[in-house]
RORORO-451771 format. One record per residue (C-alpha): x, y, z. Coordinates in pm, whole numbers, plus 32768, in hexadecimal, padded with zeros to 4 digits. Each point is the difference from the previous one (the first is absolute). Layout:
// RORORO-451771
XYZ/...
***
This chain:
// RORORO-451771
73919A107EA4/7ECF7F827F1F/7F5A80377F0E/7EB37FEF7F51/80B980017EDD/80ED7EE37FDC/80F480047F09/80087E657FC1/7EA180507FA3/808880457ED5/80407EF57F9D/7E937F7A7FCC/7F9A80FD7F49/7F8F7EE47F11/7F017F5380EE/7EFC81027F91/80057EDF7ED5/7F567F22809E/7E8C80CB8014/800B80767ED8/80DC7F6A7EF2/7FCA809E7EBB/7FDA816A80A0/81567FC68088/80857F917EDB/7F5D81067F7C/80AE80E380D4/81607F737FA9/7FDA803B7E68/7F9A8169802A/80EC801C811B/80F97F3F7F47/7FDE80F17EA7/8025811580A2/81377FC880A0/80747FA97EBD/812281037F2B/7F0980C97F2A/7FF281D67FEA/80C77F998172/81017F1C802E/80017F1E8133/80C6809C80ED/7F3081797FC2/7EB47F1E8052/80947F5D8152/807C8168808A/7E91809B7F9D/7F827EAB80ED/809E80458123/7FF981857FC9/7E477F6D7FEB/80197F1C811F/80B480E380F4/7EA080F07F9F/7F3F7EE78041/80DB7FD5813B/7FDC7E757FBB/812F7F268089/7FD37EF57F4E/801780AF7EC4/816680F580BA/80847ED78015/7FDE7F567EE1/8048810D7F40/80FB809A80E8/81207ECF7F7F/7F587FC17EC0/808A81827FD6/81377F92809F/80637EC47F10/7F7580BB7EDE/812D81018096/7F2D8141801E/80CB80B4811B/7F8C80318150/7FF681987FBA/7F317F9D7EA7/7F097F4280F7/800F813880F5/7F9B810C7EF5/7EEA7F1B7F60/7F727FDD8171/801F8196805B/7F7180257E83/7ED77F098097/7FF280C1813D/7FEF81367F41/7F227F8D7F51/7F137F8A8127/802D812480DA/7F8F80FC7EC8/7ED97F0F7FF0/7F798060813E/8056818A800E/7F557FEE7EBD/7EA57F5B80BA/8015818780CF/7F29806D7EF9/7EDB7EE2808F/7FF080608140/802581A77F8D/7EE37F857EF5/7F217F998121/8045812080FA/7F5380DB7ED1/7EFA7F1D8001/7FC680438177/804C81557FE3/
***
């Protein structure tokens, strides 16, 4: 089955540097510094990144961080739990916007 997202394209990420090397370099420095151990360890940061990737539905990041989490020793159960947390928060945010619809209906009422 063909897909818009081709896993092999993840390896082409660096090609963006060709259009604006300075900004790409700045992004990579920021990204690298962000993913270094700090108040959170690297494993936790990778798990957060995986959950965010699922929440924003970014297949390249899902592939990248599923692999990265596995390499860091994150279990499938830990990954699944993190993804469920992301889904619950995203779902809750969707439901919470019902208030916006209620406000619209009240203004029309």
